[in-house]
N, C-alpha and C positions, 0 to 999 in steps of 0.2 A: 295292295293286299288290303282284305276285312277280318279285324279282329273281334270279335263279341267280349265285352266289358269284365267277362269274368276270364276270358282268355281261353275256354273250352273248345271255340271257333277260330281254327283258321283260314279263310277261302283264300287262293290265288287269283284273283281276278285277270281274265284274258282282254286286255284293248285292243280292239281294231274297227277301225272304220268308224271311227271316232264314237265309240260307245264301248259296253261292256259285257261281257258273254260269258255267261256262266253253264253247265251241265247240266242234267237234270239231278244228279248226285251232290253237285255241289248247291243246285236249290232245296235239297232237301233236308242239308248239313247245315245252310245259313239258318233255314226258319224252323229246323226240329220238327220235322215234319214224312210222314213214310211217302214212300214215293206215290201211295195209290190217292192220298189226298193230294198231292203236287199235278198229279196226272188230269184227277177231275176239276182243277181248279182251272190248270191250262186248255182243257177243253171246254170249257166253260168259257173262257175268256175270247175263243174263236168263234163258239158257237154264237154266242152273245153279238161278236160283232165290234167288241171293245178293240180288238188288235187285230191286225192282220196277219196269218200265219206265215206270209211268204215274205212278210216284213222284216218278222224278229227270229228269224229260224235259221240257223244255217248249221253246216254237218262240217268239223273237223276231223283231223288225222289225228290217234292222242296214243302214245305211248302206255299198256300197262303195265302193274308190277312184271308181269309174267314175260314182259318182254317184247312181245307180239303191238302189232298198229292195230288200231279200231277206229271205226266208223265212227265218230261219238256224237249227239245232239247236241246243239248248244240254242241258248237261248238272248236272249239282248236284253238291254237294261231297263226296256218297258213295260217288256212281261214278267222280269224279276219283281217290279216292284208292284204289280199290279194283282202277282200273286201275293206278296207281301201284305198287301192290304186289305186281301180276302184270309191270308190264315190268320192274322193280329196274332201274331206272335210275341214275344218279349224279342226275339232274336231280331225277326221283323222290322220292329221298331227301332233297334239298334242300329239295323240294316240300312234303316231309312234315313237315319238322324247322321250317320256317316257318309252316306250319301249324295244327300242334299247339297250341303256346304260344296263339296266337288263340282254340283252339278252347275252351281250360282256363282262360283268361283269361271266357271268353262264360257257364261254366259255374259256376265261383266266384264271376263277381260278379251270378249270377242275370239276365242279361240275358234269360233263356228263359225266366222265369217269369211 
């Protein structure tokens, strides 16, 4: 789980297939940006060829507050970080500071081998 330094933002991170996955709504909360802003950055990331959409997008069934299941689009860590570098928010910086040591530990300890 990621928590902002001020404790106002807490994001339950989904870990699957050796990466973190966040929904668009979670990314909006994480960076404190509107849906349109995040959508624009995601669109540009794909159009510029920075990331391949097929490798960083997955759909998961999620139960909403109304008790119904919905098919929700999730994005993997590379996309979450790419968006974070584009929005340049305080929360984005905090998230990268949280994620970087975890990734370094993962690499150093050889979990990915």
